[in-house]
C-alpha positions in Angstrom: 50.3 13.3 -3.8 50.5 10.0 -5.5 47.1 9.2 -4.1 45.5 12.3 -5.7 47.1 11.7 -9.1 45.7 7.9 -9.0 42.2 9.0 -8.3 40.7 9.2 -11.8 42.2 5.9 -12.9 41.1 4.2 -9.7 37.5 5.4 -10.2 37.5 4.1 -13.7 38.8 0.8 -12.5 36.2 0.5 -9.8 33.4 1.6 -12.0 34.2 -0.9 -14.8 35.1 -3.7 -12.3 38.6 -3.9 -13.7 40.5 -4.2 -10.5 42.3 -7.5 -9.9 41.8 -9.2 -6.6 45.3 -8.3 -5.5 44.7 -4.6 -6.5 41.5 -4.6 -4.6 43.2 -5.9 -1.6 45.9 -3.2 -1.8 43.2 -0.5 -1.7 42.6 0.6 1.8 39.0 1.1 3.1 39.8 4.9 3.4 40.9 5.1 -0.3 38.0 3.1 -1.4 35.5 5.2 0.6 37.0 8.3 -1.0 36.9 6.9 -4.5 33.3 5.8 -4.0 32.4 9.3 -2.8 33.7 10.8 -6.0 32.0 8.2 -8.0 28.5 9.1 -6.3 29.2 12.8 -6.7 30.2 12.4 -10.3 27.0 10.4 -10.9 25.0 13.0 -9.2 26.4 15.8 -11.4 25.5 13.7 -14.5 21.9 12.9 -13.3 20.4 15.4 -15.8 22.7 15.1 -18.9 23.4 12.6 -21.6 25.2 10.4 -19.2 22.2 10.1 -16.7 21.1 6.5 -17.5 24.7 5.0 -17.4 25.3 7.0 -14.1 22.3 5.4 -12.5 23.1 2.0 -13.8 26.7 2.3 -12.5 25.4 3.4 -9.0 22.7 0.6 -8.9 25.3 -2.1 -9.8 27.7 -0.8 -7.1 25.1 0.0 -4.5 26.1 -2.5 -1.9 29.8 -1.5 -2.0 28.9 2.2 -1.9 26.9 1.6 1.2 29.9 -0.3 2.9 32.1 2.7 2.1 29.4 5.3 3.6 29.2 3.0 6.7 33.0 3.1 7.0 33.0 6.9 6.9 30.3 6.9 9.6 32.1 4.3 11.8 35.4 6.3 11.4 33.8 9.6 12.2 34.5 11.1 8.7 31.6 13.6 9.0 32.2 15.9 6.2 32.6 13.1 3.7 29.7 11.1 5.2 27.6 14.3 4.7 28.7 14.8 1.1 28.1 11.1 0.4 24.6 10.9 1.7 23.6 14.2 0.1 24.5 12.9 -3.3 23.4 9.1 -2.9 20.0 10.1 -1.6 19.0 11.0 -5.1 19.6 7.5 -6.4 18.1 5.7 -3.3 14.7 7.5 -4.2 15.1 6.8 -7.8 15.5 3.1 -6.9 12.4 3.2 -4.7 14.4 3.0 -1.5 13.2 6.1 0.2 13.1 4.6 3.7 16.8 3.4 3.3 17.6 7.0 2.4 15.9 8.3 5.5 17.7 5.9 7.7 21.1 7.0 6.3 20.2 10.6 6.8 19.5 10.1 10.4 22.6 8.1 11.1 24.9 10.7 9.4 23.3 13.7 10.8 23.5 12.2 14.2 27.3 12.0 14.1 28.8 14.1 16.8 31.4 15.4 14.3 28.5 16.4 11.9 26.7 18.6 14.4 28.8 21.8 13.6 26.5 24.4 11.7 27.9 24.4 8.2 26.3 25.0 4.8 26.9 21.3 4.0 25.0 20.2 7.1 22.2 22.6 6.2 21.9 21.2 2.7 21.7 17.7 4.1 19.0 18.7 6.7 17.0 20.2 3.8 17.4 17.1 1.6 16.3 15.0 4.7 13.3 17.3 5.3 12.1 16.9 1.6 12.3 13.1 2.0 10.4 13.2 5.3 7.8 15.5 3.7 7.4 13.1 0.8 6.8 10.3 3.4 4.1 12.5 5.0 6.3 12.9 8.1 5.4 16.6 8.5 6.8 17.0 12.1 10.2 15.6 11.1 10.2 17.7 7.9 9.4 20.9 9.8 12.3 20.1 12.4 14.8 19.6 9.7 13.9 22.5 7.6 13.8 24.8 10.7 17.3 23.8 11.6 18.5 24.2 8.1 17.0 27.8 8.1 18.5 28.5 11.6 22.0 27.6 10.2 21.4 29.7 7.1 20.5 32.7 9.2 23.4 32.2 11.6 25.9 32.0 8.8 24.0 34.8 6.8 24.1 32.3 3.9 21.4 33.5 1.6 21.2 30.5 -0.8 20.8 28.2 2.3 18.1 30.5 3.7 16.2 30.5 0.4 16.3 26.7 0.1 15.1 26.2 3.7 12.3 28.6 3.1 11.1 26.4 0.2 11.1 23.4 2.5 8.9 25.3 4.8 6.6 26.4 2.2 6.0 22.9 1.0 4.7 22.1 4.6 2.4 25.1 4.5 1.2 23.9 1.2 0.1 20.6 2.6 -1.7 22.4 5.3 -3.4 24.8 2.8 -1.9 27.8 4.4 -1.5 29.7 1.3 -0.5 33.0 3.0 2.5 31.2 4.6 3.3 29.6 1.3 3.5 32.8 -0.5 5.4 34.6 2.3 8.1 32.0 2.3 8.2 31.4 -1.4 8.3 35.1 -2.3 11.2 35.7 0.2 13.0 32.8 -1.3 12.4 34.2 -4.8 13.7 37.8 -3.7 16.8 36.1 -2.4 17.4 34.2 -5.6 16.7 37.3 -7.8 19.2 39.4 -5.8 21.8 36.8 -6.3 21.1 36.7 -9.9 20.4 32.9 -9.8 17.9 32.3 -12.5 18.1 28.5 -12.0 17.6 29.1 -8.2 14.3 30.9 -8.9 12.6 27.8 -10.2 11.8 26.3 -6.8 10.0 29.3 -5.4 8.2 29.9 -8.7 7.1 26.2 -8.7 5.8 26.4 -5.3 3.8 29.7 -6.3 2.4 27.7 -9.2 1.3 24.8 -7.0 -0.4 27.2 -4.6 -2.3 29.0 -7.6 -3.2 25.4 -8.8 -4.6 24.4 -5.5 -6.6 27.6 -5.2 -8.1 27.1 -8.6 -6.3 30.1 -10.3 -5.5 28.3 -13.6 -4.2 31.5 -15.3 -1.6 32.3 -12.7 -0.7 28.4 -12.4 -0.3 28.2 -16.2 1.9 31.3 -16.3 4.2 30.0 -13.5 4.4 26.5 -15.0 5.2 27.7 -18.5 8.0 29.9 -17.1 9.6 27.1 -15.2 9.1 24.7 -18.1 11.0 27.0 -20.4 14.0 27.5 -18.1 14.1 23.8 -17.5 14.2 23.2 -21.1 16.9 25.7 -21.7 19.0 24.2 -19.0 18.4 20.7 -20.3 16.9 19.6 -17.1 14.8 16.8 -18.4 13.5 15.8 -15.0 12.3 19.3 -14.4 10.7 19.3 -17.8 8.8 16.1 -17.2 7.6 17.2 -13.8 6.3 20.6 -15.2 4.6 19.0 -18.1 2.7 16.8 -15.7 1.7 19.9 -13.6 0.7 21.9 -16.5 -1.4 18.9 -17.6 -3.5 19.0 -14.4 -4.2 22.7 -15.0 -5.6 21.9 -18.4 -7.8 19.3 -16.8 -9.1 22.0 -14.5 -10.1 23.8 -17.6 -12.0 20.6 -18.8 -9.4 19.9 -21.6 -8.6 16.2 -21.2 -7.3 15.8 -24.8 -4.5 18.4 -24.3 -3.8 17.2 -20.8 -3.4 13.6 -22.1 -0.8 14.7 -24.6 1.3 16.4 -21.9 1.1 13.4 -19.6 2.2 11.3 -22.5 5.2 13.4 -23.1 6.1 13.4 -19.5 6.0 9.7 -19.3 8.2 9.5 -22.4 10.9 11.6 -20.6 10.6 9.8 -17.3 11.0 6.4 -19.1 14.1 7.6 -20.7 15.4 8.7 -17.2 14.2 5.6 -15.8 12.5 7.5 -13.0 10.1 5.2 -11.1 8.9 8.0 -9.1 8.1 10.2 -12.1 6.3 7.3 -13.7 4.2 6.6 -10.8 3.1 10.3 -10.4 1.8 10.1 -14.1 -0.6 7.3 -13.1 -2.5 9.9 -11.2 -2.7 12.0 -14.3 -4.2 9.4 -16.6 -6.6 8.4 -13.8 -7.8 12.0 -13.8 -8.0 12.2 -17.5 -10.2 9.1 -17.5 -12.5 10.5 -14.8 -12.8 13.9 -16.8 -13.8 11.8 -19.9 -16.4 10.0 -17.8 -14.5 6.7 -18.1 -14.9 5.9 -14.4 -13.9 2.3 -14.4 -10.5 3.0 -16.1 -10.1 5.8 -13.4 -10.8 3.6 -10.5 -8.5 0.9 -11.9 -5.6 3.4 -12.4 -6.2 4.8 -8.8 -5.7 1.4 -7.4 -2.5 1.0 -9.5 -1.5 4.4 -8.1 -2.1 3.2 -4.6 0.3 0.2 -5.0 2.9 2.2 -6.8 3.2 4.9 -4.1 3.2 2.2 -1.5 6.0 0.5 -3.1 8.0 3.8 -3.3 7.2 4.5 0.5 5.9 8.0 -0.6 2.8 10.1 -0.8 1.7 12.5 -3.5 2.7 16.2 -3.1 -0.2 18.4 -1.9 -1.2 19.7 -5.4 -1.3 16.2 -6.8 -3.1 14.9 -3.6 -5.7 17.5 -4.0 -6.4 16.5 -7.6 -6.5 12.9 -6.6 -9.4 13.8 -4.2 -11.1 15.9 -6.9 -11.1 13.4 -9.7 -11.5 10.2 -7.6 -14.6 11.8 -6.3 -15.8 12.4 -9.8 -15.2 8.7 -10.7 -16.9 7.6 -7.5 -20.1 9.6 -8.3 -20.2 8.1 -11.8 -19.6 4.5 -10.6 -21.1 4.5 -7.2 -19.0 3.8 -4.0 -19.1 0.0 -4.0 -18.2 -0.5 -7.7 -15.5 2.1 -7.4 -13.8 0.5 -4.6 -14.1 -3.1 -6.1 -12.5 -1.8 -9.4 -9.9 0.2 -7.5 -8.9 -3.0 -5.5 -8.4 -4.8 -8.8 -6.1 -2.0 -10.0 -3.8 -2.5 -7.1 -2.6 -5.7 -8.7 -1.3 -3.8 -11.7 2.4 -2.9 -12.2 3.4 0.6 -13.1 3.9 -0.2 -16.6 0.6 -2.0 -16.9 -1.0 1.0 -15.4 0.7 3.3 -17.9 -0.3 1.0 -20.7 -3.9 1.3 -19.7 -3.6 5.1 -19.4 -2.0 5.5 -22.7 -4.3 3.1 -24.5 -6.5 5.9 -26.0 -3.7 8.3 -26.7 
């Protein structure tokens, strides 16, 4: 009981670095691992609120110690706590541009014999690992992870888990341009969330339906879906969701040959992602400004920005989502035709030397 009472004070002391050397020695590895788990989960819960930036900074400054604690949990066969730890910590690894590290930890934790029991927690971690594999273009691994997550959900008759896994599988179908499968899985997930009365949970399937409409060239439906999700993200103060949907809606306006409005939306998205310190979100927006430049017939600027995007995504260890990748093909082809293949590739190579901030500065220069 004393340990439980001491938890809040100990978390605060660890976070602020106020433990004396003697006090640190008195804390056992098990206690430290539990406190670090609570620290990570608290930071994850705060990732979208007013404390988001301070939470990210706290996790980054303690990253090495946190990973030591996760390793202790794995080595000591503490499966449930290890699953919880990696489930929350993966968000920060991705934000820090450490996606490969996140995948390695996912694999290590999921392979623990004591973590093999089919539980809702394991299913959630499988899904998260599947999303990361998808974003690294490892489709086979993503499918395997999402299918196991779905199997657990159906075995437990856990409707939220089923809905979530269906979204994971719909993403894979989206990359393969199998829009019938995308809609089948996303619409089933949406029906489940609606039956549960989970308005917030409806956002992922609606977003997937928006992406499918965007890729098929149905701007009317895509706009309708994106505006719906944008409004709900705003009402729930999910700034990351708002920034993402602003960017997606901007591409729809580009499809309608409205680069001025699209540029304003990309600019607003960048502003939010900067506030959130999201390197991933900032990198995505480079593709938006490149597309705006191509639509404006500023092919040299577009080529340079596409080069910067190449480097940014390589540094993150990720690839673009299917809808963004299709637009990259569309607008880079436009810029190529304007410049000619040789000149386009020459300027693109120069752009690969740019940092994310330099690229965003170039993209924002006309706005």
